[in-house]
N, C-alpha and C positions, 0 to 999 in steps of 0.2 A: 288774805294772801293776795298777793298780783301775780300776773300772768307769770311777771320776769322771774319772782320768787317760787313757783309751782314748778317752771321748768329747769331753775337751778336744784330743787326740792329733788325733781325725777336725776338729774344728771348724778349728782353725787350719790344718791340713793342706790341707782343699778351700778354705777362705779363700786362702791363697797359693799354690794352682794355679790356682783359676780368676778369680783377683781378685775375687770377691764378698764381701759379709756374711754370716757367718755365724749364726744366732740359735740359742741353747741352747731347746728346743721342751718337755724334757720337765723343768717346774718345776712348782714349788707340789705337789708329790703326785697329779699324776694318773694314775687307775692307768691303765697300756695306752699312755700316749702316747709316740709316736717321739721320738728323741732331738732330732735337730736339722734346721733348715729353711733356706732359701737360697732364690733369686729370681735367674735368669738369661735373658737371652732372653726374658723375660718369662713364662716358666715358674716355676711354684712347687716344689720338690723338697724331699719329704720323705726323711730319712735315718736309718735305725736302726744301732745299733754295737754290733759283738756281738765279744766273745772266745770265740778258740776254743779248749778247755784241753781236754784229755784228764783225765775227772776221775779215773780209775782210776791214771795215770800222778801225775799230782797227790797222792792218796793213797799212793799207793808210796812218793813222795819224802819226803812227812812223816813216814810211820811208819820208814822208815831213817834219816830225820836225826834222831830220837829216841831212837836205840837206839845205845848203845857200841859198841864192838872188844869182841868175845867172845873170853877166853883161855880155853883149853882143852888141858889134861894130856895129851891123846888125839893132838896135833898135834903137827909137830914145825917146821911154817912157818905162814907169815904167807899167808891165802889172802883172796881177794874174790869175792864170791859176789854174781852177778847173777837176781834171779828176775823172772819174767814179772808185768807188771802185778798183773794179779787174783791173785798168791798170796798164801797166808798167811805173813804172816814171821817170827810169833811163835812157830808150832809149828815152821817150817820152824829155828830156832834152837836147839830141843832136839833135831833129828835130826841138825842136818848136822856136828857133830864127827864122831862115829863114821864118818857117810858120807865126809868128806872123809879121815879115818885110813884109809879103804880106797884111795883114792885115793892118798894117798901110799906105802902099802904098793905098789902097781902102779908106783910112781915116774913118775907122770903128769906130762909136762911142760907147766911153766907156759906158758898161752897157746894152747894145742892147743884147737880145737873137738870141745867134747861128745861131738859127733854120731860122732867116731871111737870112743869108748867102748864103742860096739854090737860091736865085732868083738873087743875084748878082755874086757870085764865086762858083757854084758849085763845082766843084774838089777843092777848096780848104777846102770846108767845110766839102765834103767825108775827103781830109786828114790830120784836124783835127778830126772829129769825129771818124774814124778811128785810129785815136792815141790814144783815149779814152778821150779827152775832152770836155766837158761838156759845159765851159762856160768862158769866158774871160770879164776880165776888165781892163782898163788902164788910167794912170795919168800922170803928165809931171815928169819929172825927179827931184830932191830934192838934197840938200845939204848931204843928207845920202846914197841916193841912185843914181847910173847914169843909163842909161836905160840899163834894162834886165828885168828878170820876177822871180816870187814867183810860185812853184808846189805845189799845195794842194788838199786835197780829197773835192769831191760832197758836198757840205754841205746837212744835213738829216732834218728831222723834218719841213722840209717847209710847210706842212699843218695841221691843227688843226681839229682833231677829235672830233666827239659828242661824249659823254660820254655815249650815248645808242649804240656806237658802242664796247664798253669795252668789254662785253661779247662776241662778235665773235671773236674779235682781242685777246683773252685769248684760246678760242676754239681753235684758229688756230695755235697759237705755243705750244697748251699743246698735241697737236695731231702728231706733225711735231715731223721729224728724231731727233731735238734736244731738243726734252724732253724725248727720249728713258731712257737716265740714270736715268733721275728723275721718270718717272714711274715706272722703273725696282726696284729702292732702296724703293719707299713705296709698290712695290706689296711685295717685299721680308720682310717685317716690320710682326712680328709675334705678336700676344696677342693684337692688339690695335682694338679698334673699329670704328676710322675712320685717315683716311689719308689725310692731307693736302699738298699743295704748296705754298711757298711763294716763291713770283716771284719779283726781284729787276729789274727794268727796267734799261737800260744802256741810255747814253743821243742822243744815234741815234735815239731813238723808237719815233715817234711822239705821242706817250701818254705819255709821260714826264712833255709835254706843258701842256696837261689836267690836270696830275696831281697835278704840281705849286699850289700854290696859291697865286698868286700874289698880288691881294687884302688883303692879312692880315688873322690872323685867326679868325677873324671876317666876313669874307667875305662870302656869302651862297653858301652850296655846293650840289649838285644834285647828286643823287645817280642813277645807271641804274634800268631799271625796269624790266629786262629781265633774267631768270636764264640761267649762263653757262652751255652748254650741256658739261661737262665735261668727257675725257674719262677713263676709268676703268686703276688704281685704286683709282683716283684721286676722292675725298668726298669734298673738299673746297677749297679754293683757296684766297689767300692774295696778293696784289699787292701795289710795292710801287714804286717811282724813286731811285736812284742814288745821285740826287743832294742833296744839303745841307737841312739840317731840323733848319734853322736859323730863328731869328725874321725877319731879313731883304728879306728871303727866303723861309719862310714855304713850306712846301709839302703836299700831302695828302696820306694818306694809307687807302685803301679800300678793305673790303672783302667780297664773299660771302659765308656763312656758311650754312652748312644742318640745318633745324629747325628755321633759321633767317633771311635765304636771305642776301640781302646786305646789311651791314653796314659801317659807317663811325669809322677808327679807329685812336688810339695813337700813332703818332710816337714818341718815347721815348725818343732816342740819337739826341743829338745837334752835329753840326759839329766839334765842338771842341773835341767829344767822339768816332769818326767815321773817320778812317785812309782809 
């Protein structure tokens, strides 16, 4: 999702949730201007929109998408190799054929956790993990693929958090260095009564699973009960995900607002409207 798409998602979703007119404040190339503003109950509110992206994951995904399947005469199977996000993929592609051949010689079962390799061949385990390998899986060769391997970034969002953990998750991010610019832009907002952050979680974030609504719009939704301990100058916070908002895959928009607590929002735009 582009930054402009995230801003318009926030604009129309806040308007649909609160029944207010939301204005685009960051226009005309003003340096450091917050993104949106609206008035509710006589109070003027500034909103800064931020997408939360794992840069290591984004870079690793881009690098792996450019690299083709690597065939190797040293191998007899097709391998999938998942790497840590901070691992160097290009050097790994040169070293992997010999290391995977050693795994094949051990008859390593497909899908077995790499951790168990320590009891079988500790040196091979160290060689793979030092290279940045987090897990491997293999299958027989096919008509489309001769023996070889793919390199991919390690999967993310493998644990599903509880909704009660969302306030702490938001507290951690809003107090981190990654939120320095957001806090600064809200702190510089003049003539406003409240300052809100609107966060769009990237697909790497485990809370994208929690905010999905796989049961459909009628599925029961539970909100957190704890108030998030937001750092100054953030008074309120909205959170949704970058996944599509379509009938087949609707997602949640939730917010903690001063005087209202946690509310379920209305995510106004559909997949076809946001690029």
